[in-house]
ZAPA-326306 format. One record per residue: x, y, z of N, C-alpha, C in turn; residue in one letter. Coordinates in steps of 0.1 Angstrom, whole numbers, plus 5000, padded with zeros to 4 digits. Each point is the difference from the previous one (the first is absolute). Example, Ala and Ser with C-alpha at 12.3 -4.5 7.8 and 13.67 -1.06 7.14 Angstrom:
<sites>
513249435078499150125000500950125000a/499650114993500950115000499250115008s/
</sites>
This chain:
<sites>
807785694837500050054988499049944990x/499450094991498949954989500450014987x/500149914994500449994987498849994988x/500250094990498849974990500849994988x/499049904991500350004987499150084990x/500550064991499250094990500550024987x/499250054991500450034985500350164999x/501050014993500250144996498750044989x/500050134997499250044988500449944986x/501249965000500449944988499849844999x/499549955012499749855002501249935006x/501150075002501249935006499749975016x/500549885005499849995012500950075010x/499750005014500850075010499649945012x/501049995010499849995014500250125007x/499450025009500150115012499749985014x/500450105008499649995015499150115001x/498849965009499350125003500650095010x/499750135000500550095009498850095002x/500350125010499050115002498649935003x/500049905009498649945003499449954988x/500749944990499349934990499850104987x/500350125001499750104991500849984988x/501549975003500950014991500649864998x/500749984986500749884999501450044995x/500949975009501650004995500549864992x/500350054990500549884991501349945004x/499949844999501149955001500849974989x/501250055001500850014984500649844999x/499949974987500749884993499249895002x/498749995004499149885000498750034995x/499449924992498850034994498849915005x/500449945010498849915007500549965015x/499149975007500249945014500849904999x/499549904990500749874999501350024998x/500650084989501350014998500850075013x/499350095007500750065011500249895012x/499049925002500149895010501049894995x/500049974990500949904993501450055003x/500350134997501450045002500450015016x/499050045008500150015013500549875007x/499249894995500449855003501549964996x/500150044989501249974994501450075008x/499650125005501150085008499749955016x/499249925003499649965014499850135009x/499450084993499550125006498550035005x/499750075009498349995003499550094989x/498749974995499450074990500250165004x/499650045012499950135005501250104998x/501149915004501550064998500250004986x/499749934991500549994987499150124991x/498950005005499150114993500450145003x/500350025012500550145004501250044996x/500949884998501450044991499850044986x/498849964996499850024984499150124999x/499550075010499050114998500850104991x/499150064992500650114992499450135003x/500150104991499450155004498750024993x/499649924992498850024994498749975007x/499250105000498849995010498850034992x/499049905002498650014993498950005008x/498950084996498850025007499149864999x/499849935012499349895000498650014994x/499250115004498750044996499949974984x/501050064993499950004987500149884993x/500949905007500249884994498949925002x/499350005013498849935002498850044992x/499750134999499150044991499949964986x/501250004995500149974985500449844998x/499849935010499849855000501349924995x/501050085008501449944996500649925011x/499349975010500449925012500249864994x/500749935007500249864997499949925014x/499749885000500149925014501450015004x/500250015012501350045006501249864997x/499549894996501149884996499249924990x/500850004989499549904987501049924995x/499749924990501249924994499750034985x/500950014991499750014987499349914992x/500049885005499349874994499149985012x/498650044998499149985010499849865004x/500249904990499949865006501049975012x/501150095002501049975010499750085012x/498750045002499650065013498649925005x/500349955013498749925005499350105009x/498749995000499150095009499149905008x/500349985013499449925008499750075013x/499349925007499650065015499549905010x/499750055012499549925011498850075007x/499049915006498850065004500049955015x/499050055005499849975017501350005007x/500450134998501650025008499550135010x/499050084998499950105007498849995012x/500350065010499049985013498950064994x/498749935001498750044996499849974985x/501049964993499849984986499149864998x/499949945010499149874996498650035002x/499650125005498650025003499150014987x/500650074990499250024986500149874994x/501249935000500149874994499149915007x/500049995011499149885007498550044996x/499650124998498650024996499849934987x/501050034992499749934985500149855001x/500649945009500249854998499249925012x/499450085006499149935012499449874996x/500249895006499349884996498649985005x/499349924996498649975004499949925012x/500949925004499949915010500250055016x/499650125000500050065013501150115005x/499750105008500950105003501249965008x/499849885006501049955010501249964992x/499849964989501249924994500950134992x/501249995000500950104994500049964985x/499950104992500150004985501549974997x/500349964989501550004996500750115001x/499350134997500750115003500550045013x/498949965009500450055015501049885004x/500149904995500949895005501550054996x/500150064988501150054994500650135008x/499050085003500350125007500449975015x/499549885005500349975015501449944998x/500349924990501349955000501250114998x/499650114993500950115000500250075013x/498950025007500150065013501149905010x/499849894999500549895009501649984995x/500250024988501449944994500550104990x/499550114998500550084988501250115003x/500349995013501050085006501049925007x/500849924995500849925006501250065007x/500749935008501250055006501150024991x/501050085002501150014990500549884998x/500449974987500649874997499049884998x/498750045003499149884999499150034987x/499549904995498850014988498850005006x/499250104994498550015006499249934991x/498750015002498749924991500050054987x/499849964989499950054989498850074997x/499850104993498750084999499349974987x/498850034999499350004986500950074991x/500049944988500950064989499249994986x/500250114992499250004987501050054990x/499749984987500750044989499050104993x/500650104996499350114993500350024986x/501249994996500350014985501650034999x/500350044989501450064998499950164998x/501350044996500050155001499250064989x/499249924992499250084991498750035006x/499749975011498750045009500350135008x/501250035002500550115008499750144995x/499250095006499750124997500750135009x/500450094994500550125008498850095006x/500750085010499050105004499550094991x/498750034999499250074991499649944988x/500249874997499649914990498649955005x/499349964986498749935005500249855005x/499249965008499949855004498849954992x/500349914990498949964990499449855006x/498950005005499549875003499449934985x/500349875000499449934989498650014996x/499549984989498650004996499149905007x/500749915004499349885007500050025014x/500750095007500250025014498550025006x/499849965012498950035007500350125010x/501250045001500250125012501650034994x/500150155004501450045001500350085012x/500549935009500250075013501350035004x/500450095009501450045005500449885010x/501250005001500749925013501450095004x/499950095008501050085003501149935008x/501249984994500949925006501550055000x/500849945009501450034999500749894989x/500850034990500749904995501650015000x/500349875002501649995000500549994986x/501150084996500650004987501549955001x/500249894990501049935003500849954986x/501449985000500649964988500849875005x/500249914990500649875003501350044996x/501149985008501450024996500649894990x/501350024996500349894992500649885008x/500150035013500049895009498949915005x/498950034994498649945002499550055013x/500450095006499450065012499250114999x/499050025006499150124999500650125008x/499850124993500550115005498750095002x/499550045012499050095001500450155000x/499450074987500350155000499350095010x/498849955001499150075011498649984997x/499250115003498649975000499250104993x/498849984994499150104995498549985004x/499350114998498649985002499549914985x/498949935004499449924989498550005002x/499549994988498449975000500049864992x/499849915008500149864995498749974991x/498950065002498950004988499549865000x/499049965003499449884998498649984996x/499249914999498649984995499549925014x/499450095009499749945013498549924998x/499150054990498849934998500249854995x/501149994992500349884993500649925014x/500750045006500649925012499149975010x/498850105002498949985009499049874997x/500049964988499249894996500649875006x/501350005000500849865006501550035003x/500649975009501350065002500949924992x/499449904993501049924991500250084988x/499150114998500150094987501250115004x/500750005011501050105004501050014988x/500449904995501050004988499550094989x/498849974996499350064990499950145003x/499750065013499650125004501350095000x/501249955000501350065002500750024986x/499549944991500850014987499350134994x/500450115004499850134996501150115000x/500050104993501050115001500150045014x/501050085003500450065013500850124997x/500050085011501050125000500950015012x/501350054997500950005012500650174997x/500350055012500750134997499250105008x/500450114998501050064989501549965005x/500250005012501650015004500149885008x/501449964999500549875007500850075013x/499449945013500750035013501049905001x/501450075000501149925002500349985015x/500449885002500349965014498849925007x/500050005014499149915006498550074999x/499049925002498850025002499750065013x/499550135004499450035013499349915006x/500249975013499049895008498550054999x/499850135000498650034998499950124989x/499349944991499450094985498850045002x/499550125001498850064999499550094988x/499149984995499650094989498449984997x/499650054989498550014996499749924986x/499149935000499449954987498750064996x/500050064986498850064998499549964985x/498750025000499350024988499450114996x/500550074989499650124994499249994989x/498750085002499050004987500750074988x/499349994989500450084989500250135001x/499350085010500250145003501150015008x/500749905005501050025009499849995014x/498650015004499649995014500249885007x/500449975012500249885007498749935003x/499749894994498849945003500349875011x/501149965003500449915008501350025006x/500449985013501449995005499949935012x/501449955001500249925013501449995003x/500749995013501150025005500849854994x/501250024996500849894994501149985010x/500149895006501149965010501049884995x/501250004999500849884998501350045009x/501049914995501250005009499849885009x/501149955006499949895009499350005012x/499750135005499450025013498349974995x/499550004989498849984996499749874992x/501249905001500049894991500249885009x/499449874994500049885008501349934996x/500650044991501349964995501150094999x/501249965003501150074995500450044987x/500750104995500250004987501049904996x/501049975009500849894998499449874997x/499149965008499349894998499349994986x/499350104995499450004990500949984985x/501350075003500949994991500649874998x/500349925014500549864999499149924993x/498750005001499149904993499650044986x/500550124996500050034987501349944991x/501150045008501249984991500749865004x/499149915006500449895002500249904988x/499250064992499649914987501350044988x/500749904997501250024989499350114988x/498849964996499550074990500050175001x/499950035013500150145000501450055006x/501149934998501250045001500849994987x/499550044988500650014989500750114997x/501550004998500850125000499450104989x/499950145005499650094992498650045000x/499149905005498650035002499750115010x/498850074998499450085008498949955007x/499650045014498849945005499550135007x/498550004998499250105008499049925008x/500050015013499549915008499150075010x/498649985000499150075009499949935013x/499950105009499849935015498649995006x/499150054992498649985006499450115006x/498950025003499350115005498749985010x/499750105007498849975009499050104996x/500150074990499150114993499349984987x/498850005002499349954985498850085000x/499750074990498750074997499149894999x/500149894993498949914999499449945012x/500950015011499449965012499050105006x/500050124996499050095003498850014987x/500049904992498949974989500250134990x/501250064998500450084989500349944987x/499350064991500349924986500750124993x/501150014996500850104990499450004988x/499950124993499349994987501250064990x/500049954988501050064991500050155000x/501250055000500150155000500350035014x/499849945010500350045014501549965001x/500650085012501449995001500349945014x/501049905000500649965012500950075006x/500250045011501250095006500449955013x/501249955002500749945011501150095004x/499950085013500850105004500649965013x/501449984999500849965013501250094999x/500050105009501150125001501249935000x/500449885004501349955001500549964986x/499149994989500349954989500050124989x/499850125007500150114987498750034996x/499850044987498750034992499149895000x/498750035000499049905001500049914988x/499749874998499749924990498450014995x/500050044989498650034994499949914987x/498949954998499549944988498550004996x/499650014989498850034995499649874997x/498749955001499449874999499550004984x/500349894992499550004987499749864997x/499349984987499649874997500749964986x/500549885001500849954987499149914993x/499750064988499049924991500749924989x/501249935003500649934992499249874997x/499749964988499049884996500649885006x/499349895001500349875006500749944990x/501249955004501249934989499049884995x/500649974988499449884992501249905000x/499649875005501249915000500049924987x/501450014992500049944987500549855002x/499749924992500449875000501149984988x/501249945004501050004990500049864993x/
</sites>
């Protein structure tokens, strides 16, 4: 099942299920957000899929008309953006260390492993523990709160001080913390984690700075388990719509050095991330980056991440945010 959130022409919110190979949206009656739908399912101790199916109505809407009019929303959000955490893990995918290692290569000889390669090797050796065991913790980063999340077809604005605006096609896990303080995974969505790779390339300790950017998620939420093998395509389209770069995008545990359960454990082990009512969007990493092929994306060009299992493609145009530098006032 693929859930989407969107706005009607009058601005009211709706939740729906994609049908007809993503061409149609069947509206879920009685719920104006995925958050409300999931909270109700938790209260009834029902699976999200069963609960959504039971609430399906007769109203069917054309997906393309919603997307083209800019009425798509991210598939999960919180009405108070401060109660949505956006985080992620890196060096989790087979081959993902290649680009990062090129960035972080030390000057003391090729025989010495960089910190990135050490971390990647730790994942290979201990990221998929036996059932009931705890594996090695991954690299982890904070991106922001819900205010940085953009929906499909919205622009991704890089700050005026950024040195780069590059895509990171990833799968994100979407969660709600229940009233009992336990995390509930609703499912997964395509995400463009969007980072400043040129800043990070200067020194890997700039990773935190490079991640404090907007991101996009959606358009659909895949309810249930993540397929073991996820395959799609990541593209950069020029302003005329022509593809100027593309590369296969692989994810799922068959292509990862960590299990999803291990990544989840090491995120939610912190009490801070188990506050009842909060939403979490957690990116799982990637092995595909256009910057690794020396591609620099220009404002006006479009990122496109297309994975059939997740329905319609995630598309976002690159723009530049010209908000002036803040002035610090002394009281």
